[in-house]
C-alpha positions, 0 to 999 in steps of 0.5 A: 062149587069149591069145597075145603079139603078138610072139615073146618069150623066157621066162627059165628062172629068177628070183632068189628071196629074197636076203640081203645080199652076193649078186651076179648077172651076166647072160651076158656082162655085169658083176656087180651087186647081186642083186634078188629077182624078177630074171630069169636067162637061160642062162649067168647067174650068181648068187654069194653072198659071206660071210654071203650067202644066196639062192634061184633058182626055175626054170620047172619049179618046181625050186629051188636054195638058196645058202648063203655063198660059193656060185656058180651058173651057170644052164643051164635047170633046177636039175639042169642048173645048175652049182654050185660050193660054194667060194670062186669062182675069181678069174678066169673067161675067156669069150673073150680072153687073160689072163696070170698073172704074180704067183702064183709070188711069192705061193707059191700058184697062180692058178686060171683057169676057161675057159668049157666046163669047162677049168681052169688052175692056174698057179704062174708069173710069166708064163703066157698063157691064151687062149680064141678061139672053142672053142679054148683055149691055155696057154703057160708062160714061167715056173714051171709050170701044170696044165691040165685039161678033161673029167677029163683033166689035163696038167702044162705045164713052163716054155717049153712049151704045150698046147691043147684044143678044146671038150670035148677033152682037153688035148694033150701039152705041146709046146716053145714057139718060142725068144724073138726076140733084140733088135736093140738091147738096151733099157734095163732101166727106161723112164720115159715122161711123158704128153707124151713120144713113144712108146717103140720098139724092134726085135727079130730075127724068129724063123722058128719063132714 
């Protein structure tokens, strides 16, 4: 019996054969061109673009074969890994905040996937989606949004918001606090040069915010 000198982690999967237009991303990392034989840790992703093909081989010898426009997120074995046979969503949120500002102008919703399974489809020029730890919140300041998690869905209208934690269903939408008022109305357009001082303004605090 030969043992390693130190404790090591074995990747649950590796990339098999790849045909051009295949990308890979480690957990928490950035997308790069996929290479045959590269190890895949849990929460790693492999994505094929148009005309791309790839395979993923797991430690239990199970395999996943990817056709074009397929996204796979590795979770231990082929049976446990998540497969999306469609054009992948444009936005995925692990932690942090994103704003959907232009979808209403394009007459189509923007889809935001949240780690853990939550999905937000916003038809809005200003919807704020935030994930902090296991807590996700959605605030809609224009248009509307559909928020789903664990098979439960709520429709969030303008000036309402919802939230959910982990695998809980989204809460019923609640009214958002009123926007604070400006002490002095700002100019509609402000142009700053690189050498200009910072632009400042003030508003009246809102006790309900």
